mmCIF file of the N, C-alpha and C atoms, coordinates in Angstrom:
data_MODEL
# 
_entry.id   MODEL 
# 
loop_
_atom_site.group_PDB 
_atom_site.id 
_atom_site.type_symbol 
_atom_site.label_atom_id 
_atom_site.label_alt_id 
_atom_site.label_comp_id 
_atom_site.label_asym_id 
_atom_site.label_entity_id 
_atom_site.label_seq_id 
_atom_site.pdbx_PDB_ins_code 
_atom_site.Cartn_x 
_atom_site.Cartn_y 
_atom_site.Cartn_z 
_atom_site.occupancy 
_atom_site.B_iso_or_equiv 
_atom_site.pdbx_formal_charge 
_atom_site.auth_seq_id 
_atom_site.auth_comp_id 
_atom_site.auth_asym_id 
_atom_site.auth_atom_id 
_atom_site.pdbx_PDB_model_num 
ATOM 1   N N  . MET A 1 1  ? -22.259 -6.347  -41.020 1.00 0.00 ? 1  MET A N  1 
ATOM 2   C CA . MET A 1 1  ? -21.118 -5.494  -40.715 1.00 0.00 ? 1  MET A CA 1 
ATOM 3   C C  . MET A 1 1  ? -20.274 -6.153  -39.608 1.00 0.00 ? 1  MET A C  1 
ATOM 4   N N  . PRO A 1 2  ? -18.973 -6.343  -39.816 1.00 0.00 ? 2  PRO A N  1 
ATOM 5   C CA . PRO A 1 2  ? -18.154 -6.993  -38.795 1.00 0.00 ? 2  PRO A CA 1 
ATOM 6   C C  . PRO A 1 2  ? -17.906 -6.071  -37.594 1.00 0.00 ? 2  PRO A C  1 
ATOM 7   N N  . SER A 1 3  ? -17.681 -6.691  -36.440 1.00 0.00 ? 3  SER A N  1 
ATOM 8   C CA . SER A 1 3  ? -17.406 -5.909  -35.226 1.00 0.00 ? 3  SER A CA 1 
ATOM 9   C C  . SER A 1 3  ? -15.921 -5.531  -35.177 1.00 0.00 ? 3  SER A C  1 
ATOM 10  N N  . HIS A 1 4  ? -15.586 -4.659  -34.282 1.00 0.00 ? 4  HIS A N  1 
ATOM 11  C CA . HIS A 1 4  ? -14.207 -4.167  -34.163 1.00 0.00 ? 4  HIS A CA 1 
ATOM 12  C C  . HIS A 1 4  ? -13.446 -4.920  -33.086 1.00 0.00 ? 4  HIS A C  1 
ATOM 13  N N  . GLY A 1 5  ? -13.464 -6.193  -33.084 1.00 0.00 ? 5  GLY A N  1 
ATOM 14  C CA . GLY A 1 5  ? -12.737 -6.968  -32.100 1.00 0.00 ? 5  GLY A CA 1 
ATOM 15  C C  . GLY A 1 5  ? -13.661 -7.964  -31.423 1.00 0.00 ? 5  GLY A C  1 
ATOM 16  N N  . SER A 1 6  ? -13.081 -9.035  -30.974 1.00 0.00 ? 6  SER A N  1 
ATOM 17  C CA . SER A 1 6  ? -13.908 -10.072 -30.361 1.00 0.00 ? 6  SER A CA 1 
ATOM 18  C C  . SER A 1 6  ? -14.158 -9.760  -28.895 1.00 0.00 ? 6  SER A C  1 
ATOM 19  N N  . LEU A 1 7  ? -15.258 -10.275 -28.374 1.00 0.00 ? 7  LEU A N  1 
ATOM 20  C CA . LEU A 1 7  ? -15.596 -10.061 -26.968 1.00 0.00 ? 7  LEU A CA 1 
ATOM 21  C C  . LEU A 1 7  ? -14.709 -10.870 -26.042 1.00 0.00 ? 7  LEU A C  1 
ATOM 22  N N  . THR A 1 8  ? -13.968 -11.816 -26.563 1.00 0.00 ? 8  THR A N  1 
ATOM 23  C CA . THR A 1 8  ? -13.080 -12.612 -25.707 1.00 0.00 ? 8  THR A CA 1 
ATOM 24  C C  . THR A 1 8  ? -11.892 -11.784 -25.222 1.00 0.00 ? 8  THR A C  1 
ATOM 25  N N  . LYS A 1 9  ? -11.582 -10.694 -25.946 1.00 0.00 ? 9  LYS A N  1 
ATOM 26  C CA . LYS A 1 9  ? -10.458 -9.840  -25.548 1.00 0.00 ? 9  LYS A CA 1 
ATOM 27  C C  . LYS A 1 9  ? -10.900 -8.637  -24.712 1.00 0.00 ? 9  LYS A C  1 
ATOM 28  N N  . ALA A 1 10 ? -12.170 -8.539  -24.401 1.00 0.00 ? 10 ALA A N  1 
ATOM 29  C CA . ALA A 1 10 ? -12.687 -7.376  -23.670 1.00 0.00 ? 10 ALA A CA 1 
ATOM 30  C C  . ALA A 1 10 ? -12.099 -7.334  -22.261 1.00 0.00 ? 10 ALA A C  1 
ATOM 31  N N  . GLY A 1 11 ? -11.603 -6.173  -21.853 1.00 0.00 ? 11 GLY A N  1 
ATOM 32  C CA . GLY A 1 11 ? -11.049 -5.993  -20.509 1.00 0.00 ? 11 GLY A CA 1 
ATOM 33  C C  . GLY A 1 11 ? -9.644  -6.520  -20.336 1.00 0.00 ? 11 GLY A C  1 
ATOM 34  N N  . LYS A 1 12 ? -8.963  -6.853  -21.409 1.00 0.00 ? 12 LYS A N  1 
ATOM 35  C CA . LYS A 1 12 ? -7.623  -7.441  -21.328 1.00 0.00 ? 12 LYS A CA 1 
ATOM 36  C C  . LYS A 1 12 ? -6.622  -6.474  -20.707 1.00 0.00 ? 12 LYS A C  1 
ATOM 37  N N  . VAL A 1 13 ? -6.600  -5.246  -21.181 1.00 0.00 ? 13 VAL A N  1 
ATOM 38  C CA . VAL A 1 13 ? -5.598  -4.288  -20.704 1.00 0.00 ? 13 VAL A CA 1 
ATOM 39  C C  . VAL A 1 13 ? -5.872  -3.893  -19.254 1.00 0.00 ? 13 VAL A C  1 
ATOM 40  N N  . ARG A 1 14 ? -7.146  -3.694  -18.924 1.00 0.00 ? 14 ARG A N  1 
ATOM 41  C CA . ARG A 1 14 ? -7.474  -3.280  -17.558 1.00 0.00 ? 14 ARG A CA 1 
ATOM 42  C C  . ARG A 1 14 ? -7.084  -4.343  -16.542 1.00 0.00 ? 14 ARG A C  1 
ATOM 43  N N  . SER A 1 15 ? -7.270  -5.618  -16.887 1.00 0.00 ? 15 SER A N  1 
ATOM 44  C CA . SER A 1 15 ? -6.919  -6.683  -15.950 1.00 0.00 ? 15 SER A CA 1 
ATOM 45  C C  . SER A 1 15 ? -5.408  -6.830  -15.803 1.00 0.00 ? 15 SER A C  1 
ATOM 46  N N  . GLN A 1 16 ? -4.639  -6.385  -16.801 1.00 0.00 ? 16 GLN A N  1 
ATOM 47  C CA . GLN A 1 16 ? -3.178  -6.494  -16.730 1.00 0.00 ? 16 GLN A CA 1 
ATOM 48  C C  . GLN A 1 16 ? -2.527  -5.304  -16.039 1.00 0.00 ? 16 GLN A C  1 
ATOM 49  N N  . THR A 1 17 ? -3.277  -4.213  -15.874 1.00 0.00 ? 17 THR A N  1 
ATOM 50  C CA . THR A 1 17 ? -2.727  -3.004  -15.275 1.00 0.00 ? 17 THR A CA 1 
ATOM 51  C C  . THR A 1 17 ? -2.568  -3.200  -13.768 1.00 0.00 ? 17 THR A C  1 
ATOM 52  N N  . PRO A 1 18 ? -1.399  -2.858  -13.192 1.00 0.00 ? 18 PRO A N  1 
ATOM 53  C CA . PRO A 1 18 ? -1.214  -3.043  -11.743 1.00 0.00 ? 18 PRO A CA 1 
ATOM 54  C C  . PRO A 1 18 ? -2.071  -2.060  -10.951 1.00 0.00 ? 18 PRO A C  1 
ATOM 55  N N  . LYS A 1 19 ? -2.552  -2.521  -9.815  1.00 0.00 ? 19 LYS A N  1 
ATOM 56  C CA . LYS A 1 19 ? -3.402  -1.703  -8.953  1.00 0.00 ? 19 LYS A CA 1 
ATOM 57  C C  . LYS A 1 19 ? -2.513  -0.779  -8.126  1.00 0.00 ? 19 LYS A C  1 
ATOM 58  N N  . ILE A 1 20 ? -2.843  0.518   -8.124  1.00 0.00 ? 20 ILE A N  1 
ATOM 59  C CA . ILE A 1 20 ? -2.101  1.509   -7.356  1.00 0.00 ? 20 ILE A CA 1 
ATOM 60  C C  . ILE A 1 20 ? -3.021  2.035   -6.260  1.00 0.00 ? 20 ILE A C  1 
ATOM 61  N N  . ALA A 1 21 ? -2.533  2.056   -5.032  1.00 0.00 ? 21 ALA A N  1 
ATOM 62  C CA . ALA A 1 21 ? -3.345  2.544   -3.905  1.00 0.00 ? 21 ALA A CA 1 
ATOM 63  C C  . ALA A 1 21 ? -3.545  4.057   -4.030  1.00 0.00 ? 21 ALA A C  1 
ATOM 64  N N  . PRO A 1 22 ? -4.746  4.562   -3.767  1.00 0.00 ? 22 PRO A N  1 
ATOM 65  C CA . PRO A 1 22 ? -4.980  6.001   -3.872  1.00 0.00 ? 22 PRO A CA 1 
ATOM 66  C C  . PRO A 1 22 ? -4.288  6.759   -2.753  1.00 0.00 ? 22 PRO A C  1 
ATOM 67  N N  . ARG A 1 23 ? -3.922  8.011   -3.047  1.00 0.00 ? 23 ARG A N  1 
ATOM 68  C CA . ARG A 1 23 ? -3.326  8.855   -2.020  1.00 0.00 ? 23 ARG A CA 1 
ATOM 69  C C  . ARG A 1 23 ? -4.404  9.252   -1.008  1.00 0.00 ? 23 ARG A C  1 
ATOM 70  N N  . PRO A 1 24 ? -4.068  9.326   0.274   1.00 0.00 ? 24 PRO A N  1 
ATOM 71  C CA . PRO A 1 24 ? -5.076  9.714   1.251   1.00 0.00 ? 24 PRO A CA 1 
ATOM 72  C C  . PRO A 1 24 ? -5.500  11.165  1.051   1.00 0.00 ? 24 PRO A C  1 
ATOM 73  N N  . LYS A 1 25 ? -6.778  11.442  1.264   1.00 0.00 ? 25 LYS A N  1 
ATOM 74  C CA . LYS A 1 25 ? -7.302  12.795  1.100   1.00 0.00 ? 25 LYS A CA 1 
ATOM 75  C C  . LYS A 1 25 ? -6.891  13.639  2.295   1.00 0.00 ? 25 LYS A C  1 
ATOM 76  N N  . ARG A 1 26 ? -6.536  14.895  2.019   1.00 0.00 ? 26 ARG A N  1 
ATOM 77  C CA . ARG A 1 26 ? -6.018  15.749  3.076   1.00 0.00 ? 26 ARG A CA 1 
ATOM 78  C C  . ARG A 1 26 ? -7.057  16.736  3.590   1.00 0.00 ? 26 ARG A C  1 
ATOM 79  N N  . ASN A 1 27 ? -8.097  17.014  2.831   1.00 0.00 ? 27 ASN A N  1 
ATOM 80  C CA . ASN A 1 27 ? -9.100  17.980  3.255   1.00 0.00 ? 27 ASN A CA 1 
ATOM 81  C C  . ASN A 1 27 ? -10.417 17.277  3.559   1.00 0.00 ? 27 ASN A C  1 
ATOM 82  N N  . LEU A 1 28 ? -11.274 17.976  4.285   1.00 0.00 ? 28 LEU A N  1 
ATOM 83  C CA . LEU A 1 28 ? -12.577 17.427  4.608   1.00 0.00 ? 28 LEU A CA 1 
ATOM 84  C C  . LEU A 1 28 ? -13.476 17.430  3.382   1.00 0.00 ? 28 LEU A C  1 
ATOM 85  N N  . VAL A 1 29 ? -14.462 16.557  3.390   1.00 0.00 ? 29 VAL A N  1 
ATOM 86  C CA . VAL A 1 29 ? -15.473 16.539  2.343   1.00 0.00 ? 29 VAL A CA 1 
ATOM 87  C C  . VAL A 1 29 ? -16.263 17.844  2.464   1.00 0.00 ? 29 VAL A C  1 
ATOM 88  N N  . PRO A 1 30 ? -16.633 18.491  1.338   1.00 0.00 ? 30 PRO A N  1 
ATOM 89  C CA . PRO A 1 30 ? -17.316 19.789  1.419   1.00 0.00 ? 30 PRO A CA 1 
ATOM 90  C C  . PRO A 1 30 ? -18.557 19.795  2.299   1.00 0.00 ? 30 PRO A C  1 
ATOM 91  N N  . ARG A 1 31 ? -19.331 18.706  2.306   1.00 0.00 ? 31 ARG A N  1 
ATOM 92  C CA . ARG A 1 31 ? -20.542 18.667  3.124   1.00 0.00 ? 31 ARG A CA 1 
ATOM 93  C C  . ARG A 1 31 ? -20.213 18.800  4.607   1.00 0.00 ? 31 ARG A C  1 
ATOM 94  N N  . ILE A 1 32 ? -19.172 18.117  5.052   1.00 0.00 ? 32 ILE A N  1 
ATOM 95  C CA . ILE A 1 32 ? -18.775 18.179  6.461   1.00 0.00 ? 32 ILE A CA 1 
ATOM 96  C C  . ILE A 1 32 ? -18.123 19.521  6.764   1.00 0.00 ? 32 ILE A C  1 
ATOM 97  N N  . ARG A 1 33 ? -17.305 20.026  5.827   1.00 0.00 ? 33 ARG A N  1 
ATOM 98  C CA . ARG A 1 33 ? -16.664 21.321  6.037   1.00 0.00 ? 33 ARG A CA 1 
ATOM 99  C C  . ARG A 1 33 ? -17.700 22.441  6.161   1.00 0.00 ? 33 ARG A C  1 
ATOM 100 N N  . ASN A 1 34 ? -18.722 22.422  5.289   1.00 0.00 ? 34 ASN A N  1 
ATOM 101 C CA . ASN A 1 34 ? -19.764 23.444  5.362   1.00 0.00 ? 34 ASN A CA 1 
ATOM 102 C C  . ASN A 1 34 ? -20.548 23.349  6.662   1.00 0.00 ? 34 ASN A C  1 
ATOM 103 N N  . ARG A 1 35 ? -20.808 22.128  7.108   1.00 0.00 ? 35 ARG A N  1 
ATOM 104 C CA . ARG A 1 35 ? -21.531 21.938  8.360   1.00 0.00 ? 35 ARG A CA 1 
ATOM 105 C C  . ARG A 1 35 ? -20.730 22.488  9.534   1.00 0.00 ? 35 ARG A C  1 
ATOM 106 N N  . ARG A 1 36 ? -19.424 22.251  9.515   1.00 0.00 ? 36 ARG A N  1 
ATOM 107 C CA . ARG A 1 36 ? -18.563 22.761  10.588  1.00 0.00 ? 36 ARG A CA 1 
ATOM 108 C C  . ARG A 1 36 ? -18.500 24.287  10.563  1.00 0.00 ? 36 ARG A C  1 
ATOM 109 N N  . GLU A 1 37 ? -18.387 24.871  9.369   1.00 0.00 ? 37 GLU A N  1 
ATOM 110 C CA . GLU A 1 37 ? -18.341 26.337  9.280   1.00 0.00 ? 37 GLU A CA 1 
ATOM 111 C C  . GLU A 1 37 ? -19.656 26.961  9.748   1.00 0.00 ? 37 GLU A C  1 
ATOM 112 N N  . TYR A 1 38 ? -20.774 26.332  9.412   1.00 0.00 ? 38 TYR A N  1 
ATOM 113 C CA . TYR A 1 38 ? -22.073 26.826  9.873   1.00 0.00 ? 38 TYR A CA 1 
ATOM 114 C C  . TYR A 1 38 ? -22.154 26.755  11.388  1.00 0.00 ? 38 TYR A C  1 
ATOM 115 N N  . TRP A 1 39 ? -21.675 25.651  11.965  1.00 0.00 ? 39 TRP A N  1 
ATOM 116 C CA . TRP A 1 39 ? -21.692 25.476  13.410  1.00 0.00 ? 39 TRP A CA 1 
ATOM 117 C C  . TRP A 1 39 ? -20.841 26.556  14.092  1.00 0.00 ? 39 TRP A C  1 
ATOM 118 N N  . ILE A 1 40 ? -19.690 26.870  13.513  1.00 0.00 ? 40 ILE A N  1 
ATOM 119 C CA . ILE A 1 40 ? -18.809 27.894  14.090  1.00 0.00 ? 40 ILE A CA 1 
ATOM 120 C C  . ILE A 1 40 ? -19.473 29.258  14.025  1.00 0.00 ? 40 ILE A C  1 
ATOM 121 N N  . THR A 1 41 ? -20.117 29.603  12.901  1.00 0.00 ? 41 THR A N  1 
ATOM 122 C CA . THR A 1 41 ? -20.779 30.911  12.806  1.00 0.00 ? 41 THR A CA 1 
ATOM 123 C C  . THR A 1 41 ? -21.932 31.016  13.790  1.00 0.00 ? 41 THR A C  1 
ATOM 124 N N  . GLN A 1 42 ? -22.639 29.925  14.020  1.00 0.00 ? 42 GLN A N  1 
ATOM 125 C CA . GLN A 1 42 ? -23.727 29.948  14.999  1.00 0.00 ? 42 GLN A CA 1 
ATOM 126 C C  . GLN A 1 42 ? -23.180 30.145  16.407  1.00 0.00 ? 42 GLN A C  1 
ATOM 127 N N  . ARG A 1 43 ? -22.062 29.501  16.733  1.00 0.00 ? 43 ARG A N  1 
ATOM 128 C CA . ARG A 1 43 ? -21.453 29.673  18.057  1.00 0.00 ? 43 ARG A CA 1 
ATOM 129 C C  . ARG A 1 43 ? -20.974 31.111  18.245  1.00 0.00 ? 43 ARG A C  1 
ATOM 130 N N  . LYS A 1 44 ? -20.393 31.691  17.182  1.00 0.00 ? 44 LYS A N  1 
ATOM 131 C CA . LYS A 1 44 ? -19.939 33.072  17.280  1.00 0.00 ? 44 LYS A CA 1 
ATOM 132 C C  . LYS A 1 44 ? -21.103 34.017  17.492  1.00 0.00 ? 44 LYS A C  1 
ATOM 133 N N  . ALA A 1 45 ? -22.217 33.783  16.806  1.00 0.00 ? 45 ALA A N  1 
ATOM 134 C CA . ALA A 1 45 ? -23.392 34.638  16.937  1.00 0.00 ? 45 ALA A CA 1 
ATOM 135 C C  . ALA A 1 45 ? -23.975 34.559  18.338  1.00 0.00 ? 45 ALA A C  1 
ATOM 136 N N  . GLN A 1 46 ? -23.886 33.418  18.983  1.00 0.00 ? 46 GLN A N  1 
ATOM 137 C CA . GLN A 1 46 ? -24.409 33.241  20.338  1.00 0.00 ? 46 GLN A CA 1 
ATOM 138 C C  . GLN A 1 46 ? -23.403 33.666  21.398  1.00 0.00 ? 46 GLN A C  1 
ATOM 139 N N  . GLY A 1 47 ? -22.177 33.968  20.997  1.00 0.00 ? 47 GLY A N  1 
ATOM 140 C CA . GLY A 1 47 ? -21.149 34.379  21.945  1.00 0.00 ? 47 GLY A CA 1 
ATOM 141 C C  . GLY A 1 47 ? -20.554 33.224  22.718  1.00 0.00 ? 47 GLY A C  1 
ATOM 142 N N  . LEU A 1 48 ? -20.661 32.024  22.210  1.00 0.00 ? 48 LEU A N  1 
ATOM 143 C CA . LEU A 1 48 ? -20.113 30.846  22.874  1.00 0.00 ? 48 LEU A CA 1 
ATOM 144 C C  . LEU A 1 48 ? -18.679 30.597  22.403  1.00 0.00 ? 48 LEU A C  1 
ATOM 145 N N  . PRO A 1 49 ? -17.873 29.944  23.247  1.00 0.00 ? 49 PRO A N  1 
ATOM 146 C CA . PRO A 1 49 ? -16.493 29.655  22.822  1.00 0.00 ? 49 PRO A CA 1 
ATOM 147 C C  . PRO A 1 49 ? -16.462 28.614  21.711  1.00 0.00 ? 49 PRO A C  1 
ATOM 148 N N  . ILE A 1 50 ? -15.452 28.738  20.868  1.00 0.00 ? 50 ILE A N  1 
ATOM 149 C CA . ILE A 1 50 ? -15.265 27.817  19.747  1.00 0.00 ? 50 ILE A CA 1 
ATOM 150 C C  . ILE A 1 50 ? -14.031 26.970  20.049  1.00 0.00 ? 50 ILE A C  1 
ATOM 151 N N  . PRO A 1 51 ? -14.183 25.650  20.150  1.00 0.00 ? 51 PRO A N  1 
ATOM 152 C CA . PRO A 1 51 ? -13.018 24.818  20.428  1.00 0.00 ? 51 PRO A CA 1 
ATOM 153 C C  . PRO A 1 51 ? -12.021 24.862  19.277  1.00 0.00 ? 51 PRO A C  1 
ATOM 154 N N  . VAL A 1 52 ? -10.758 24.750  19.616  1.00 0.00 ? 52 VAL A N  1 
ATOM 155 C CA . VAL A 1 52 ? -9.703  24.799  18.614  1.00 0.00 ? 52 VAL A CA 1 
ATOM 156 C C  . VAL A 1 52 ? -9.667  23.458  17.887  1.00 0.00 ? 52 VAL A C  1 
ATOM 157 N N  . VAL A 1 53 ? -9.828  23.497  16.579  1.00 0.00 ? 53 VAL A N  1 
ATOM 158 C CA . VAL A 1 53 ? -9.790  22.297  15.748  1.00 0.00 ? 53 VAL A CA 1 
ATOM 159 C C  . VAL A 1 53 ? -8.666  22.470  14.745  1.00 0.00 ? 53 VAL A C  1 
ATOM 160 N N  . VAL A 1 54 ? -7.790  21.488  14.668  1.00 0.00 ? 54 VAL A N  1 
ATOM 161 C CA . VAL A 1 54 ? -6.693  21.547  13.725  1.00 0.00 ? 54 VAL A CA 1 
ATOM 162 C C  . VAL A 1 54 ? -7.184  20.944  12.410  1.00 0.00 ? 54 VAL A C  1 
ATOM 163 N N  . PRO A 1 55 ? -7.270  21.746  11.330  1.00 0.00 ? 55 PRO A N  1 
ATOM 164 C CA . PRO A 1 55 ? -7.723  21.176  10.064  1.00 0.00 ? 55 PRO A CA 1 
ATOM 165 C C  . PRO A 1 55 ? -6.699  20.200  9.507   1.00 0.00 ? 55 PRO A C  1 
ATOM 166 N N  . PRO A 1 56 ? -7.152  19.188  8.779   1.00 0.00 ? 56 PRO A N  1 
ATOM 167 C CA . PRO A 1 56 ? -6.223  18.183  8.261   1.00 0.00 ? 56 PRO A CA 1 
ATOM 168 C C  . PRO A 1 56 ? -5.178  18.757  7.316   1.00 0.00 ? 56 PRO A C  1 
ATOM 169 N N  . SER A 1 57 ? -5.506  19.873  6.626   1.00 0.00 ? 57 SER A N  1 
ATOM 170 C CA . SER A 1 57 ? -4.552  20.425  5.668   1.00 0.00 ? 57 SER A CA 1 
ATOM 171 C C  . SER A 1 57 ? -3.366  21.089  6.361   1.00 0.00 ? 57 SER A C  1 
ATOM 172 N N  . SER A 1 58 ? -3.493  21.410  7.661   1.00 0.00 ? 58 SER A N  1 
ATOM 173 C CA . SER A 1 58 ? -2.382  22.060  8.352   1.00 0.00 ? 58 SER A CA 1 
ATOM 174 C C  . SER A 1 58 ? -1.481  21.062  9.071   1.00 0.00 ? 58 SER A C  1 
ATOM 175 N N  . VAL A 1 59 ? -1.834  19.788  9.032   1.00 0.00 ? 59 VAL A N  1 
ATOM 176 C CA . VAL A 1 59 ? -0.986  18.769  9.629   1.00 0.00 ? 59 VAL A CA 1 
ATOM 177 C C  . VAL A 1 59 ? 0.228   18.568  8.733   1.00 0.00 ? 59 VAL A C  1 
ATOM 178 N N  . PRO A 1 60 ? 1.444   18.636  9.290   1.00 0.00 ? 60 PRO A N  1 
ATOM 179 C CA . PRO A 1 60 ? 2.626   18.508  8.435   1.00 0.00 ? 60 PRO A CA 1 
ATOM 180 C C  . PRO A 1 60 ? 2.700   17.128  7.783   1.00 0.00 ? 60 PRO A C  1 
ATOM 181 N N  . ARG A 1 61 ? 3.173   17.116  6.545   1.00 0.00 ? 61 ARG A N  1 
ATOM 182 C CA . ARG A 1 61 ? 3.321   15.872  5.803   1.00 0.00 ? 61 ARG A CA 1 
ATOM 183 C C  . ARG A 1 61 ? 4.573   15.143  6.256   1.00 0.00 ? 61 ARG A C  1 
ATOM 184 N N  . LYS A 1 62 ? 4.544   13.831  6.118   1.00 0.00 ? 62 LYS A N  1 
ATOM 185 C CA . LYS A 1 62 ? 5.725   13.032  6.438   1.00 0.00 ? 62 LYS A CA 1 
ATOM 186 C C  . LYS A 1 62 ? 6.727   13.183  5.314   1.00 0.00 ? 62 LYS A C  1 
ATOM 187 N N  . SER A 1 63 ? 7.975   13.368  5.664   1.00 0.00 ? 63 SER A N  1 
ATOM 188 C CA . SER A 1 63 ? 9.014   13.507  4.655   1.00 0.00 ? 63 SER A CA 1 
ATOM 189 C C  . SER A 1 63 ? 9.442   12.134  4.146   1.00 0.00 ? 63 SER A C  1 
ATOM 190 N N  . LYS A 1 64 ? 9.703   12.068  2.854   1.00 0.00 ? 64 LYS A N  1 
ATOM 191 C CA . LYS A 1 64 ? 10.163  10.810  2.263   1.00 0.00 ? 64 LYS A CA 1 
ATOM 192 C C  . LYS A 1 64 ? 11.662  10.699  2.471   1.00 0.00 ? 64 LYS A C  1 
ATOM 193 N N  . SER A 1 65 ? 12.070  9.683   3.202   1.00 0.00 ? 65 SER A N  1 
ATOM 194 C CA . SER A 1 65 ? 13.512  9.480   3.410   1.00 0.00 ? 65 SER A CA 1 
ATOM 195 C C  . SER A 1 65 ? 13.855  8.025   3.544   1.00 0.00 ? 65 SER A C  1 
# 
């Protein structure tokens, strides 16, 4: 049974595709976010002050101009 194309052409399209840089992530990874939320609830339960942390999602985006 013949194959559906030669192995010499394998990966041709992928190697020709231009590389695009990924967009930066704006939110925390869930593991770190959950750890921070747990830490805050523990501080609240103990009556300790909670430092003000600015989440990355509330930082204003740069305008394209």
